[in-house]
N, C-alpha and C positions, 0 to 999 in steps of 0.2 A: 447532174448525176445520170439522167437516163441517156444523154448523148455518150457519156463516157462508158456507160454499160453496154451500149450498143456498138460502140466504135473503137473503144481503148483496149488496150493490152491487159492481161490480168494484173499487172502491177499497178496500172492506171485505176482499174476498177476497184482493187482493194484499197488503194489510196484515196479515192473519192468516198468509199462507203465506210472506212474505218472510224472517222471522227465521231459518228453518231453512237455506235455502241461503246467506244472509248469513253467518251465524255460522259455517258450515262451511267457507266460502271463507276467512274470518279465521282460523279454527283450523287449517285445512290449510296456510296460508301461514306461520304461526308455527311449525308443527311442521317443516315443510320448511326453514325457516331455521335450526332447531335441531339437526337430525339429518342423518346422511349418508344421503341418500335413494337407495337402490340398490334394483334389482328384488327383491332378497331380504329387504328391510324387510317386517314383517307387515302394515303399512298402506300399502304402496307404492301399490297401485291406488288406495285411497280417497284418499290425499293427492295423487296424480297428477290424479285427476278433478277435485278440487275446486280444484286451483291452476293447471289449465290456462286458458289465455287465454279460452276460450270461456265456461267458467262464471263467470269473473269479469266478462266483458262481458254476459252474460245478467242477472246479478244487479245490475250497474249499470243494465241497461236497466229492470228491475223497481224500482229505488230511484227512477229519474228519472219512471217512469210514475206511481209513487205520489205523488211530489211534484206532478206535473202534475193528477192526479185530486184531490188535496187542495185544490189552489188553487181548482179549480171547484166544490168540494163545498160544501154548506151547513154551517153550525157544527154542527149535530147529527150529519151524517154524518162529519165530521172527528173529532168526539168518539168515535164509535163506531170509527172507524178507528184512532185512537190507543188506545183500550181493547183492541181486538183485536190490535193490534201489540204492546203491553205484555204482555198476558196470554200471547201466543205466545212471546215473549222469556222470560218467567219459566218456561213450560214447557220451553223448551230448556235454560235454565240448570239445571232440576231433572233433565233428562235426563242432562246431562254430569256433575252432581253426584252422581247415583245411580251411574252407571258408575264415576266416581272413588272413590266409597266402597264399591264392590262390593256394593251394596245389591240385594235381590231385589225383583221386582215384588210390590207390596203386597196383591195379590189372592191369595186361596187357591185359586181355581180360575180356569181360563181361560175367558173369556167367547167362546162360538162364535154367530156370527150365522148364521142359515139363510135 
């Protein structure tokens, strides 16, 4: 994601970033529909943030912008946009799967950047 953010086109950057908020909005809406969402719910703030109209509209704007940029992009740029989007979706899936399985971060040491 960082490499794409530093070196990619606007279309590539949106493609690599979009899966995170898009999946969070979808997951938040699904959870909100399945639970009694009250302020004492442990994920109330997270669910409320991602299910408010503003986040949904922002995510829709990014989806529409990505479609618009893809229409204007070369075939090679569209290929890269698709590749970045799919990889980002895979990483989001693995993030949620890791939490569901209660797995630990696979690195033995924390990486610190100075």
